[in-house]
VMD Tcl script that draws the C-alpha trace (Angstrom):
set ca {
  {0.15 -0.09 0.22}
  {1.70 3.50 -0.94}
  {1.91 5.96 1.64}
  {-0.67 8.93 2.07}
  {0.67 12.12 1.88}
  {0.11 14.67 3.77}
  {-3.63 16.10 4.48}
  {-5.33 18.64 5.99}
  {-7.39 17.32 8.86}
  {-10.86 19.58 8.52}
  {-10.34 18.52 4.35}
  {-11.06 14.78 5.20}
  {-14.08 12.54 5.61}
  {-14.49 10.83 8.87}
  {-13.75 7.23 6.76}
  {-10.36 9.09 5.32}
  {-8.57 10.35 9.08}
  {-9.66 6.47 10.57}
  {-7.41 5.23 8.02}
  {-4.69 7.45 8.38}
  {-5.04 7.35 11.96}
  {-4.78 3.76 11.60}
  {-2.16 3.90 9.59}
  {-0.59 5.45 12.19}
  {0.07 8.97 10.20}
  {1.08 11.60 13.10}
  {-1.24 14.76 14.52}
  {0.28 17.97 13.53}
  {-1.48 20.71 15.53}
  {-0.59 24.22 14.58}
  {-1.26 26.98 17.24}
  {-1.41 31.20 16.30}
  {-3.76 33.25 17.70}
  {-6.85 34.36 15.51}
  {-6.91 37.95 17.07}
  {-3.87 39.15 18.85}
  {-2.64 42.97 18.31}
  {0.50 42.82 16.12}
  {0.80 46.79 15.61}
  {-0.93 49.02 13.10}
  {0.24 47.41 10.74}
  {-0.40 43.47 10.31}
  {-3.71 41.84 11.34}
  {-5.15 40.14 14.66}
  {-4.96 36.89 12.91}
  {-1.24 37.22 12.21}
  {-0.28 34.38 14.32}
  {-2.76 31.59 12.93}
  {-2.04 32.58 9.53}
  {1.66 31.33 10.15}
  {1.00 28.61 12.36}
  {-1.24 26.98 9.52}
  {1.15 28.46 6.79}
  {3.82 26.02 8.84}
  {1.44 23.20 8.73}
  {0.77 23.10 5.48}
  {5.05 23.06 4.60}
  {5.11 20.25 7.17}
  {2.28 18.95 4.87}
  {3.69 18.72 2.02}
  {6.54 17.02 2.76}
  {5.76 14.04 5.56}
  {2.78 11.94 5.54}
  {0.79 13.79 8.24}
  {-2.51 14.99 9.57}
  {-2.60 18.41 10.54}
  {-5.33 19.33 13.10}
  {-7.38 22.72 12.55}
  {-5.28 25.64 14.50}
  {-5.64 26.16 17.92}
  {-6.84 29.67 17.32}
  {-6.94 31.11 20.87}
  {-4.48 31.22 23.30}
  {-2.37 32.21 26.50}
  {-1.62 35.98 25.18}
  {-1.87 38.45 28.86}
  {0.95 40.81 27.62}
  {-0.81 42.09 24.81}
  {-4.58 42.20 26.43}
  {-4.84 46.25 26.53}
  {-5.26 46.57 23.04}
  {-8.40 46.15 21.41}
  {-9.59 43.43 19.51}
  {-7.44 40.65 21.81}
  {-8.67 37.51 22.57}
  {-7.32 36.31 24.68}
  {-7.30 33.10 27.92}
  {-6.70 31.93 30.70}
  {-3.54 29.78 31.21}
  {-5.62 26.62 32.68}
  {-8.03 27.12 30.07}
  {-5.30 27.03 27.54}
  {-3.39 23.59 28.45}
  {-7.23 22.41 29.02}
  {-8.33 23.28 25.49}
  {-5.07 22.04 24.49}
  {-4.57 18.50 26.77}
  {-8.37 17.97 25.45}
  {-8.04 18.10 22.00}
  {-4.86 15.72 21.90}
  {-7.30 13.75 23.46}
  {-9.96 13.77 21.22}
  {-7.39 11.91 18.89}
  {-5.66 9.78 21.00}
  {-8.98 8.24 22.31}
  {-9.59 7.80 18.39}
  {-6.17 5.93 17.90}
  {-3.45 8.33 17.60}
  {-0.31 8.05 19.76}
  {2.00 10.29 17.49}
  {1.67 14.07 18.26}
  {3.42 17.08 17.68}
  {2.92 20.80 18.36}
  {4.10 24.06 16.55}
  {3.73 27.19 17.92}
  {3.57 30.04 16.90}
  {3.63 32.31 19.88}
  {5.51 33.14 22.63}
  {3.79 33.80 25.90}
  {1.89 29.95 25.23}
  {5.20 28.44 25.65}
  {4.79 27.18 29.32}
  {1.36 26.37 29.09}
  {1.77 24.43 26.24}
  {4.97 22.28 28.69}
  {2.29 21.49 30.94}
  {0.13 20.58 28.60}
  {2.63 17.89 27.89}
  {3.63 17.04 30.67}
  {-0.28 16.20 31.36}
  {-0.57 14.11 28.33}
  {2.70 11.94 29.37}
  {1.77 11.59 32.62}
  {-2.43 11.22 31.97}
  {-2.19 9.17 28.33}
  {1.18 7.71 28.26}
  {1.34 9.34 24.43}
  {4.48 11.73 24.37}
  {4.11 15.13 22.21}
  {6.34 16.84 20.89}
  {6.69 20.67 20.39}
  {7.99 23.51 18.58}
  {8.48 27.30 19.89}
  {8.92 29.74 16.95}
  {11.61 31.11 18.81}
  {13.74 28.51 17.77}
  {12.65 28.33 14.44}
  {14.86 29.79 11.54}
  {17.68 31.28 14.05}
  {19.90 31.42 10.96}
  {18.22 34.31 9.27}
  {18.38 36.47 12.33}
  {22.09 37.48 10.30}
  {19.64 38.86 7.86}
  {18.11 41.43 10.69}
  {18.84 45.43 11.23}
  {16.49 45.82 14.34}
  {18.41 46.65 17.23}
  {16.22 44.42 19.37}
  {12.61 42.95 18.70}
  {9.80 39.93 19.11}
  {6.60 41.13 18.00}
  {5.22 42.81 15.39}
  {8.85 43.36 14.04}
  {10.93 43.20 10.96}
  {11.57 39.41 11.65}
  {7.57 38.86 11.81}
  {6.76 41.58 9.11}
  {9.19 39.90 6.97}
  {7.31 36.74 7.23}
  {4.09 38.16 6.62}
  {4.97 40.44 3.74}
  {6.36 37.23 2.68}
  {3.05 34.81 3.36}
  {0.13 37.70 3.29}
  {1.54 40.75 1.42}
  {-2.37 42.08 0.82}
  {-2.51 42.47 4.63}
  {0.11 43.83 5.58}
  {-0.32 47.77 6.09}
  {3.59 48.64 6.41}
  {2.93 52.41 5.44}
  {1.57 52.12 9.35}
  {4.99 50.42 10.24}
  {7.06 52.32 13.16}
  {9.66 51.42 14.88}
  {9.27 51.17 18.84}
  {11.40 49.90 21.35}
  {9.39 51.07 24.29}
  {11.56 51.90 27.28}
  {13.35 48.55 26.51}
  {16.64 49.98 25.42}
  {17.06 51.42 28.88}
  {16.27 48.57 31.05}
  {18.82 46.94 32.76}
  {20.80 43.24 31.20}
  {20.81 40.72 33.64}
  {20.48 37.16 34.15}
  {16.69 37.41 35.08}
  {13.78 37.24 33.21}
  {10.09 38.53 33.85}
  {6.63 39.18 32.47}
  {5.45 41.87 31.25}
  {2.26 43.46 29.79}
  {2.95 46.42 27.07}
  {0.80 49.01 27.43}
  {0.20 52.05 25.96}
  {0.88 54.15 28.89}
  {3.94 55.88 28.30}
  {5.04 55.70 32.17}
  {4.87 52.25 32.46}
  {8.02 50.28 31.88}
  {6.16 47.91 29.38}
  {5.42 51.00 27.37}
  {4.82 50.61 23.85}
  {3.09 53.03 21.63}
  {2.10 50.60 18.98}
  {1.83 47.13 20.34}
  {4.77 46.86 18.40}
  {8.08 45.65 19.96}
  {11.07 46.28 17.44}
  {11.63 47.87 13.93}
  {9.24 46.53 11.30}
  {9.98 49.85 8.77}
  {13.46 46.98 7.99}
  {10.88 43.87 7.20}
  {10.64 42.17 3.32}
  {9.28 39.72 1.28}
  {12.61 38.28 0.39}
  {13.43 38.04 4.02}
  {10.20 36.93 4.79}
  {10.77 34.21 2.29}
  {14.31 33.23 3.66}
  {12.34 32.73 7.22}
  {9.77 31.03 6.38}
  {12.10 28.74 4.63}
  {14.75 28.50 7.42}
  {11.92 28.22 10.00}
  {9.84 24.87 7.45}
  {13.36 23.00 7.11}
  {14.00 23.33 10.81}
  {10.54 21.80 11.96}
  {10.95 18.57 9.22}
  {14.80 18.16 10.08}
  {13.20 17.95 13.64}
  {9.97 15.81 12.59}
  {11.80 13.37 9.71}
  {13.87 12.25 12.83}
  {10.90 12.29 15.33}
  {9.03 9.90 12.72}
  {11.13 8.64 10.19}
  {8.86 6.52 8.93}
  {5.88 9.13 7.42}
  {8.91 10.85 5.65}
  {8.78 11.29 1.81}
}
mol new
graphics top color blue
foreach p $ca { graphics top sphere $p radius 0.5 }
foreach p [lrange $ca 0 end-1] q [lrange $ca 1 end] { graphics top cylinder $p $q radius 0.2 }
display resetview
């Protein structure tokens, strides 16, 4: 029997999904916000668009089932900006564990999460641990902060992390019609003046200039330096890193 190519779960009928699950195809869950502020120049669904594109690239090269994007999550740093939809960490953990539990109950034993967010990293670690402890299924998690880092040399901004040169470049390559580049502004807030230490602390972006986490635009970085060419290179590098890892984890479903 020839290997089945990758597919999006939502495009299958239930007998087709059943056949793939019985064949042992891994299930990939992309995770990215459907409504999360990304400055005045990127759409609220930037995260979900990037997550789905990474899932599409995986399915194009591997015999996997890509689940619908988990589009609601834990995004506490951005709630001061209208349009952002955010749920508590515990709600997000339960959402992920229950969705994974659905496919486990249907026979799936191989699962990977592709996370296009940052604040979702810690809850996903807890979710993966719970699934292992309670369901005896090991869930593999890849976060966007570790993907495509070989392309960092292309970036010219002083610092960044949200709706910045990197993310804006990706969107210019992925969905150029959705990018309002004329509205992009450099925004480092007070970060350049913050002390550099070995300690991390949570942040919550705010439009209040008196706050240490001030961001006039809701972005952090310099999106004015973005380009579609950089975005193509970054997307390719992120997909390469994901595929390299998945080929090693699930070698029998590579093609």
